N, C-alpha and C positions, 0 to 999 in steps of 0.2 A: 858503358853507354853514357851519353850526355842527355840529361833529363831536365825537362821543364815540369814543374809541379803547379797545379791549379787547385786552390782550395781557400776557404774563408773561415768557417766556424771552428769551435773547440774540437769537434770530433775529428777534424782533419789534421790536428797538430801532431799526434803521435806518428803518423806516416811521414810527415815532414822531418821529424827528428830522426826517424829510421833512415831516411835518405841521406841525411847529414852523416850519420854513423857509417853508412856504406861508402860515402865519399872519403871519410877519414881513413877507412880501411883500404882504400885504393881500388875498390871494386867498380864504382861508378862515379859520375860527376854531376852534381846538381848545379846547373848553369843559370837557372832563373826560377822565380816564383811569381805566379799570376794570382792576384787576389782582388777582392772588391775594394772600392775606395773607402776611405775613412768616412764615418757619418756620425751625426749627433746621437748621443746615447745618454741614458740616465736622467735623473730629475733636473739636472742643470743644463742638459743639452750640449755638453762639450763634445767636440769632434774627437772620436777615438778610432784607432785602427781595428781591423778584424783580428781575431785570435791568431790566425796564421801570420798576418803581418807583424803582430807583436812578437811572435815566436821567432820570426826571421831576424828581427832587430836584435833580440836577445842573443840568438846564436851567433850573429855577426860580431856583437860586442864581446863575446867570449873568446874571440880570436880564432874561430874555426878556419882552418886552411890558410891560404895566402891572400885571399881576397874576400870582400864582403859578398853576401848573397844578393844578387840583383832582384829588386822587386818591381813588378808592373801592376799598378793599380788603375784599372780602367773600367768604366761603366759599360763600354761597348767593345766588341772585337773589331777594331778598325784596321784598314790597310796599314796605317802608320804603326800600330801595335804589331801587326803581323811582320812588318819589315824589321822591327826591333827584335822580335823573337827569332826570326830567321837569321839575323846577324850573330846569334849565339851558336849557330850550327848544331841544333839539338837533334837527337836521334828519336826520342819518344816523349810523348805527353802523358803524364799521370795526373788524373783528376779525381778529387774527392770533395763532394759537397760544394762545388764551385757555383752551381746554380744557373748555368747557361748551357745552351746547346751550341756546340762548336760547328761552324759551317764547313763544308768540304774544302774550301780554299785554305782555311786555317789549318785543318788537319793535314793538308798536303805539305805543310812545312816540315813535317816529321816523317823521315824515311821509314821508321818502324810503326808509324801510326800513333794512335792514342788509346788509352785504357781508362776506364772509370770504375771507382770503388763505390759500391752501393750497399747500404746496410739493410738488405732484405734478401730473401730467397727468390730472386727473379725467376719467372715473370710476375710473381706476386708483389704487389705494392710498388709499382713504378710511380715515380713522382717525388715530391720534396719532403714528405713526412712519413716515411715507412716505419719508423720506430713508434710513433704515436699510433699509427694504424694497427700495428701488431698488438699493442697493449689494449687499445679500445676493443679489438676483436677478441681479446682474451685468448690469443693463440698460445699453443703449447711449445712452439719453437719458432725461431727466426734464424738469421744467419748473415753472412757476408758474401756478396757476389762481386767478382771482378770480371768486367765485360769489356769488349771492344767498344770504342765510341762510335755511335751511329748517328744518322741524321734525324732519327726519331728518339724521343726521350726514353732512356734506359732500355733500349731495344736491341743492343748489340749482342754479338755472340758471347756465350759464357766461357771464360777461360778457367776460372777457379770458383768454387763454391763450398763454403764451410758452414753447415748448420750447427746450432747448439740449442739446448732446451731453455725454456723460460719457466720461472718458478711461480709466476702470477703475482709477484710482489715488487717487481722492478718498476722504478720510475723512468721516464724518458731520460732524465739526467744520468741516472746510473747506467742505463742501457747504452747511452751514447758513449760514456767513458769506456765501457767494455768493448763496444764495437770499434772504437778508435784504436785500442790496443791490438785487437785481433787483426784488423786490417794491416797495421804496421808489421805484424808477424808474417803476413803473407807476401809482403813486398819482395823480400830476397828471392823467394822461389819464382815469383812472377818475372823479375828482371833477369834471373838466370835462364829461365825458359826462353825469353826473348833473345838474349845474347847467343844462346845455343841453337835457336831456331827449332825448338822442340814443342812449342805450344800449338795446340789445335783447339779452336773454338767450336762450340756446338750451338746451333741456332736455338732461340727461345721458342716455346710453344705459344703462339699468339692466341690460341683459343683459351689458354689458362691465364692470360694477362689480366691483372687488376690494377687499379690506380688509386692514388691518394692525392689530396689537394693541400694547398696552403692553409694554415690555421690562423685565425684571427682572435683578438681578445674576446670577442663576443662568443666564440665557441666554448669558452670556459664557464659560461653561465650554467648553473645547475638547475635541471628540471627535476624537481622532487617527486614528480609522478613516475619517474623511471625507477627501476629496481635498485636495491642497495648494491648489488653486484655491479650493475652498469655504472652507477655513480662512482663507486670505488675505483673502477677501471679508468674512468674519466679523470679522477683526481691524480692517479699515477701517470696517465698519458700527458697531462698538461702541467706536470712539474718537471723543469723549473719555469716554463712559460707556456701559456699565459696565466697559469694558475686557475683553479676552479673557484668561482665566486657565487655568492647569493646576496640578498639584501636583508638587513635586520634593522627595523626602525629607521629607515632612510639612509643607512650607512652600508657601504660595501663591506662584506665579510668574506674573507678568503678561507676556504676549507683546505688545509694543507695536507692533512693525513686523516685517512678514514678507512675503516674496514667493515664489511657486512657482518652482522652478528650471526651466530649459528642458527640454522633453520629451527623454527619453533619458538624463538625469542620474539615476542610481539608485545605491543602496548597492552597495559592492563585494561584499557577501554579503547574503543575505536577512536582513531585520530587521523586527521587530514595529513596528506603528504607535506613535509616541511615543518611539522609540529615538533618542538623540542620536548621530549618525553621525560627526561631526567638524566641521571648519570649511572655509569657502571664503573666501579673502581679499576677494572681491568682494561676496558676499552675506551672510556671517556664519556663525552656527551652523547646521548642517544637521540637520534633524529628519525622520525618516521618517513619512509619513502613510499612509493607506489607499490612496492613489494619488498617487505622486510624492513629491518631497522639498521641504520648506519651508525657505527660507533666512531665518533670524531675525537681524535687525540691531540690535534694541533690546529690552531685557528689564528686569524689576524684581522683586525679591523683596519680597513683602508691602508694608509701609509704608516700605521703604527707597527710595533715589533710583533713578530711571530711568537706565540706563546703556547706552552703546554696547557692543556684544557683546565687543569686545576688553577693555575695562575690566571688564566683568562677569566674564569668564573669569579675570581676574587674582585676583578675590576668591572664585571658585567653582571651585577646582582639581579638585574631584571631579565636575564637571558633565559633561565629555566621557565618552562611553561609558556614561552613565546612561540611565534611562528615565523619561519623563514621563507623568503621568496618574493 
């Protein structure tokens, strides 16, 4: 089959690489890639491509096949773009974290329709941040869903679904890498099913649908009146972005790693949420929360380097017995 792939962030790169492998083996043909435009990133604001775009360039430079992989970088799905895609004579659209709803006229370009890879067990966590939502909720499992593309967000019929357990220690970065690999592993079965006409989708249960929303930098602010378990989940959910932060003596302080102490470990005397209680050689700096104590093992002031708690305290001698927030 002739495939157009749509995706942008790191999580979508392994599926792109798998499609290239399938083309090299002669099973399918990747005729084009649709991704978001380059945009300014980092401290210096230099314009950089998406992770998928960078991977396409790298794969093309490695001499894959006889031609380079055509890229389409567009902010909108315009008729001009549609004509260009139609000129490739594609059979199917495969989308993963592209970030846009495809209108019916665009999906009509593809005789076999379109499919979307979503990193949750739909209909749970429809929307742009399902990994963070699962971690914040301290779910015990998540998974990958491949669904048909529909006019409503993540509401298509389910073609494949693979659950797997969570340990309660994953960060969003780690979970994203795992999801990317698992999605790539499902692609050969998906495309084989389409080619053979053996796939049957099942409708989602709309009554069980839940939603997640975009995350902003402000979401990373730590509310120390929350429980240690809740704050620890927030730290994992917002790593690597936007990171969890608080204030200390007028400076931004990022809390990069932290775990709740075992039940029963409390301050020697009553302390307000955000109070720095001392240290524990196994868990790091101890901070009082609204319920329980959080052991913080890695911290970072503003734009300075991230540091192990021992090294951090060597340069922040007034930190102990202070208050955060």
